[in-house]
C-alpha positions, 0 to 999 in steps of 0.5 A: 599466222592464221586469223579468223574473220570476225563479221559473224562475231560482231554485235552491238551493245544493245543486242540481247544476251539470247542473240549472243548465245545464238552466235556462240552456238553457230560460230563455235569460236567461243567469243562474241565481240561487242563493237560500236559503229566504227568497229571499235571494241567495247568488250567481249562476251564468252559462255562464262560471262553469260552464265555468270550474268544469268546467276546474277539475275540477268534475263536472256532479253537483257542487253549484251552490254550488261554481261560483257567483259569491258577489259578483255585480253587483246593483241595488236594485229602486228604482234608476232605469232609467238608473242600472241601464243605466249599472251594467250597462254599467260592469260589462259584464253582460247581466243584473242581479238586483234586490234589496229591502232585505233582499237578497231577489230581487225580479226581474231586468233584461236589458240587451237589454230596456232598450237597443235594440241589435243584440245578435244581429249579430256583426261577428266573422268565422267561418272554416270549414276545409272543404278536406280530402280526407276520405280516411277516408270514401271511397268517399263522398268520391271525387267529393263533398267531405266538407263536402257529405256529407248528414247528415239532409237537408242537407250537413254544411257547411250545418248549420254555416253555419246554426248560425253564422247563428243565432248572429249571424255576418254574415261567414263565410270558407270555406277550400276546396281539394278539389272547391272548385268544388262548395262555391262552387256550392252556397253562392255568396256566401251571400245565400241563407243570409242571410250574407256568404260569402267563400272562402279558396282553396288550390291545395294543402292547408296544414294547419289553420292555414295557410289563415288566413295569407291573412287577414292584414290583413283581420281586425280583431276576434277571430274563430272558426275551426272544422273543417268536419266537426263537428256541435255545439250549442256556444254560439259567443257564449259561446266568444267572450265567454269568450275576451275575458273571459279575455284569451287570444290563442287559446282552444281549444274542448275536449271531455271524452274518457273511456276505461276502462282494461280492466285492474286498475291497480296503485298502489304504495307505493314504488319497490321495488314494494310495492303500496298498492292496485289499482283494477279497470278505472278510467275516465280522462278528459281534455280534448281539442282539439275543433277549434273556436277563438277567435283574436286577429287578431294571431295570424295573424302567427305563421303562416308563409307558403306552407307546411303549418302546423297549429293544433297548430303554432301553439299550440306557437309561441304557448306558446313565446312565452309568449302566453296560450292557454286552454281553453273546455270544451264541454259541449254536443253535439259530434261529429267526423265523421272515420270512417264510424261517426261519419257513421252516428252523425251521421245517427242523432242528427241529428233529436234534436239539430238538430230535423230529419227524418232523411234516410231515404236 
């Protein structure tokens, strides 16, 4: 049985959430092991644990012990390979720590090392909304649709498609309207990018949710939807897994937005006006809609036919019907290219985050 070394996965409970995130990114094994000085396992931390912690108000500087799973699925190091595989599948886990008789970490096993499965190919479709007019980026978008504007050395939409392909998506729908033929000519059926691309063509724009109505009856699995003007390193697989585990009808990829109030904010003792204190230029933060979603196929039926309908309308309707709608916090790189300043920023940051040579033009 193939086991992995755990030296790089071990953290002490007082280490920060941010340090655990770095370990997850660097090792690619999907788990961090929280241990004491004797290497006894205290808990485990996965990507989902961190995101749930951020939603509950945790900060990246908080101790990792504040978000760890104190009762993880573990296996004895002497268990057979067959028993470990059965245990992992029964509990829907992709990795499992191996412990000795004293509950000290002896190794870790990854399901992908034991079972030959196409773990990197997803049957879940992805939809990219690429039909907008891009009016705020004119004159650049007078003749070129915004998704085909170049960032670094390639169009925004091509960067998105490549990120989806690298995440395992096999089927991508591009929702198009403005200058639709340019996008179809550029991507074709997707074979040059190693993916199947289909098109949702609209004569008139019907908002950010309206085009999805045309997928009624075609989509059978939870699917991803994202705006076609986003640059992000978000883990799409984690989003889909989080959506599935949480049992949501719709999950919103949310990003934290911070702003500083440029004045001293007064705190009152009572309604009469006696002051309890004053905070000079406090910083407020909120989770905002990041333009990336995971949806159950049945949600499509809540979208009206032939009229403009946005994702915010759809979310409001689901909430009115007491459907479960959740938030998936995005802590990775994320940029909405809505204004000219955003476009310039995207070109300036492209090389750093996407490992390509910046387009000098």
